[in-house]
C-alpha positions in Angstrom: 0.0 0.0 0.0 1.2 3.5 -0.6 0.9 6.4 1.7 1.1 10.1 1.2 3.3 13.0 1.0 3.0 16.0 2.4 3.2 18.6 5.1 4.0 21.9 3.4 5.5 24.9 5.1 5.0 28.2 3.4 7.7 30.6 4.5 6.0 33.9 3.7 7.1 37.5 4.1 6.0 38.5 7.5 4.4 35.2 8.5 4.5 31.5 8.3 1.8 29.0 7.4 1.7 25.3 7.1 -0.6 23.3 5.0 -0.9 19.6 5.6 -1.6 17.6 2.5 -2.6 14.0 2.6 -2.4 13.2 -1.0 -0.8 9.9 -2.1 1.1 9.7 -5.4 -1.3 6.9 -6.3 -4.2 8.2 -4.4 -4.2 5.1 -2.2 -5.3 5.4 1.4 -2.5 6.2 3.9 -1.1 2.9 5.3 0.1 3.2 8.8 3.3 1.4 9.7 3.0 -1.0 12.6 4.7 1.4 15.0 2.3 4.1 14.0 -0.6 1.8 14.5 0.6 1.0 18.0 1.1 4.7 18.8 -2.2 6.0 17.3 -4.2 3.4 19.2 -2.8 4.7 22.4 -3.3 8.3 21.4 0.4 9.4 21.5 0.8 13.0 20.4 2.7 13.6 17.2 6.3 14.5 17.7 7.5 18.0 17.9 11.3 17.6 17.8 12.9 15.8 20.6 16.3 16.5 19.0 15.5 19.5 17.0 14.1 23.0 17.7 10.8 23.3 15.9 8.7 26.4 15.3 5.0 26.7 16.2 4.1 26.2 12.6 5.8 22.9 12.6 3.9 21.9 15.7 0.6 22.8 14.1 1.4 20.9 10.9 2.4 17.7 12.8 -0.8 17.8 14.8 -2.6 17.9 11.5 -0.6 14.9 10.4 -1.5 13.0 13.5 -5.2 13.7 12.9 -4.8 12.5 9.3 -3.3 9.2 10.5 -6.0 8.7 13.1 -8.6 8.7 10.2 -6.5 6.5 7.9 -6.9 2.7 7.4 -4.6 0.7 9.6 -1.9 -1.5 8.3 -1.8 -5.1 9.4 0.6 -6.2 12.2 1.7 -4.7 15.4 4.8 -3.6 17.4 7.4 -1.1 16.5 9.7 -0.6 13.5 13.3 -1.7 13.2 15.8 -0.4 15.6 18.1 2.3 14.3 21.4 2.4 16.2 22.9 5.8 16.9 24.6 7.8 19.2 24.2 14.1 21.0 23.0 15.1 24.2 19.9 17.1 23.3 16.3 16.5 22.5 13.7 19.0 21.6 10.0 18.6 21.0 8.9 22.1 21.8 7.5 24.9 19.7 10.0 27.7 20.3 9.3 30.3 17.7 6.4 32.3 16.3 6.6 34.6 13.4 3.2 36.1 12.6 0.0 34.2 11.9 -0.3 30.4 11.4 -2.5 28.5 9.0 -2.8 24.7 9.0 -5.0 22.4 7.1 -5.3 18.9 5.6 -6.3 17.8 2.1 -7.0 14.2 1.2 -8.6 12.3 -1.6 -10.4 8.9 -1.8 -8.8 5.7 -3.1 -11.0 5.6 -6.2 -9.3 8.8 -7.3 -5.8 7.3 -7.4 -3.5 7.9 -10.4 -5.7 10.6 -11.7 -3.4 13.5 -11.0 -5.3 14.8 -8.0 -2.3 15.0 -5.7 -0.2 16.8 -8.4 -3.0 19.3 -9.0 -3.4 20.0 -5.3 0.3 20.6 -4.9 0.5 22.8 -7.9 -2.3 24.8 -6.5 -0.5 25.1 -3.2 2.7 26.2 -5.0 0.8 29.0 -6.8 -0.7 30.1 -3.5 2.8 30.1 -2.0 4.3 32.2 -4.9 1.4 34.7 -4.7 2.4 35.2 -1.0 6.1 35.6 -1.8 7.0 32.3 -0.3 10.6 31.1 -1.0 10.1 27.4 -0.6 7.7 24.6 0.3 8.6 22.0 2.9 7.3 18.4 2.9 7.6 15.4 5.2 7.9 11.8 3.9 8.3 8.8 6.2 10.9 6.1 5.5 8.2 3.5 4.8 6.7 5.7 2.1 8.9 5.1 -0.9 6.2 6.1 -3.4 5.7 9.3 -1.5 9.4 10.0 -1.7 9.5 9.3 -5.4 6.5 11.5 -6.0 8.1 14.3 -4.1 11.3 14.0 -6.0 9.4 13.9 -9.3 7.8 17.2 -8.4 11.1 18.9 -7.7 11.4 18.4 -3.9 14.8 17.5 -2.5 15.7 15.9 0.8 17.4 18.1 3.3 16.7 16.9 6.8 15.8 13.7 8.7 14.2 13.0 12.1 13.5 9.8 13.9 10.5 9.1 16.2 10.9 6.4 18.8 8.9 5.0 21.7 9.4 2.9 24.8 6.9 0.6 26.5 7.0 2.0 30.0 5.6 -1.0 31.9 8.2 -3.2 30.3 11.1 -1.0 31.2 13.7 -2.6 33.5 15.7 0.0 35.5 17.9 -2.7 37.1 20.5 -2.4 34.4 21.2 1.2 35.2 22.8 3.0 38.1 20.5 5.0 40.3 20.0 8.3 38.5 20.4 10.4 41.7 23.6 8.6 42.5 24.9 9.3 39.0 24.0 13.0 39.3 25.7 13.1 42.7 28.9 11.8 41.3 28.8 14.5 38.7 28.2 17.1 41.5 24.7 17.9 40.5 21.2 17.5 42.0 18.2 16.2 40.2 14.9 17.8 41.1 11.4 17.7 39.6 10.0 20.9 38.3 7.2 20.4 40.8 9.7 20.4 43.6 11.3 23.6 42.4 8.0 25.3 42.0 7.4 24.6 45.7 10.9 25.8 46.6 10.4 29.0 44.6 6.7 29.5 45.6 7.4 33.1 46.6 9.3 34.0 43.4 8.2 31.7 40.7 8.5 34.3 37.9 12.0 35.1 39.0 12.9 31.4 38.8 11.3 31.0 35.4 13.1 34.1 34.1 16.4 32.7 35.2 15.6 29.3 33.7 14.5 30.6 30.2 17.9 31.7 28.8 19.5 28.5 30.1 16.9 26.4 28.2 17.3 28.6 25.2 21.1 28.2 25.1 20.8 24.4 25.3 18.0 24.3 22.6 20.2 26.3 20.2 22.7 23.5 20.3 20.2 20.9 19.2 20.5 19.9 15.5 17.8 21.6 13.5 17.0 22.2 9.8 16.3 25.9 10.8 18.6 27.8 13.1 17.0 29.3 16.2 17.2 33.0 16.9 19.9 34.1 19.3 17.5 35.5 21.8 14.4 33.8 23.3 11.0 35.2 22.8 9.5 37.8 25.2 9.0 36.2 28.7 5.2 36.2 28.6 5.2 34.3 25.3 8.0 32.0 26.5 6.1 31.3 29.7 3.2 30.0 27.8 5.4 27.8 25.6 7.7 26.4 28.3 6.1 26.6 31.7 2.3 26.4 31.4 -0.3 24.1 30.0 -0.3 20.5 28.8 3.2 20.8 27.3 4.9 20.4 30.7 4.2 17.9 33.4 5.9 19.2 36.6 6.3 15.8 38.4 8.1 14.1 35.4 9.9 17.2 34.2 13.4 16.9 35.7 16.0 19.6 36.2 19.7 19.2 37.0 21.2 21.8 39.2 24.8 22.6 40.2 24.9 24.9 43.2 21.4 26.0 42.5 22.1 26.8 38.8 20.3 24.9 36.1 22.6 22.8 34.0 20.2 20.3 32.4 16.5 19.8 31.9 14.1 17.2 30.4 10.6 18.4 29.8 7.8 15.8 29.7 4.2 16.0 28.8 1.7 13.5 30.0 -1.7 12.8 28.4 -4.8 11.6 30.2 -4.9 8.4 28.1 -1.7 7.0 29.6 0.9 8.2 27.1 3.8 10.7 27.6 6.2 12.5 25.4 9.5 14.3 25.8 9.2 17.8 24.7 12.8 18.8 25.3 16.0 17.4 26.8 19.2 19.5 27.1 22.5 19.7 29.0 24.7 22.7 29.2 27.9 22.4 27.2 30.2 22.3 30.2 28.2 19.5 31.8 28.0 17.1 28.8 29.5 13.6 28.9 28.8 13.1 32.7 25.7 11.0 32.3 23.3 13.8 33.3 21.0 13.4 30.3 20.6 9.7 30.9 20.0 10.3 34.7 17.3 12.8 33.9 15.6 10.5 31.5 15.7 7.7 34.1 14.2 9.9 36.7 11.4 10.8 34.3 10.8 7.2 33.5 10.7 6.3 37.2 7.9 8.8 37.8 5.9 7.7 34.7 6.1 4.1 35.8 4.5 4.9 39.2 1.6 6.7 37.4 0.7 3.9 35.1 1.9 5.6 31.9 2.0 3.0 29.1 4.0 4.6 26.3 6.8 7.2 26.3 7.8 8.9 23.0 10.5 11.1 21.7 11.9 12.4 18.4 15.6 12.8 17.5 17.3 14.6 14.7 19.3 12.1 12.6 22.5 14.0 13.4 21.9 13.8 17.2 23.9 10.6 17.6 24.5 10.9 21.4 20.9 11.4 22.3 19.8 8.7 20.0 22.3 6.4 21.6 20.9 7.2 25.1 17.4 6.4 23.9 18.5 3.2 22.2 20.2 2.1 25.4 17.0 2.8 27.4 15.1 0.6 25.0 13.3 3.1 22.7 12.3 1.5 19.4 12.5 3.8 16.4 9.9 4.2 13.7 11.1 4.6 10.1 12.8 8.0 9.8 10.9 11.0 8.5 12.7 12.9 5.7 12.1 16.5 5.2 12.0 17.7 1.6 12.0 21.2 0.2 11.1 22.8 -3.1 12.5 26.2 -3.9 10.1 28.5 -5.6 11.0 30.9 -8.4 
């Protein structure tokens, strides 16, 4: 079975918009890979960049992609995809940048319309809309188990430029006995691990001061994460950043772990937890001077320990293909990768 292209990013003058297109090169229904089926059944949120900074537009587009998959026919089989070995100590799944208004959508066509040029016509229409709005390029996402989608994208002039890998761990099956106690590991490195919930209580009288001090540290770590698009040097205004990083469903205080040296933040892993028993890493980072000391692994182990006590079933993350160290940590923990997602771009004249 074939599955579809395309999440397109219009990089417009003064604003961004993303248009999610569910249009197969053959018009066939989107076939979900076994790992996707397992994930969708449990309601796991679509990845936002565990190893790559991703702007808000990307987040919206991937949510649209997740909704598309939920409505698609399921492929037979179960379980996860093939393991992909790897070895960088950063993860990022957080929307970190806004530039004007956002537009997201999804277009699909039925199986009986396959091989009639529908997908090509839709994409040509999208390209015309992009040019009319002074867009410089279109961006598309194609999964590794979608060879027809990749061929179709290339035939339309898209070229691969970036790759990310989604992976998941079955939390109830995780065995922590093969790892050192994370707090002991942190202590050997001279740092303390604390949950964000603990630190909120400790800073109850000055939460905003604490968050303002935390923001530039997070930003500096996030800028080191491999990404197809460089992050700005400066973080967004505090009120905007506060909504992104410190409020709402994107952060679960009990399973969000912060590493501190003498009260200074030197590492952080941000976790979100859904009511349906799934969780996702929105961000993991360690300051440059503290890398190579086992802090990232210790933070992930602490997060897993909390999730296990709460009955979370599945814990997901996304890594940039270049982020070898973080991918290696996740592989060691037992994360099972899905086929990689390749980002394609088409330059517009």
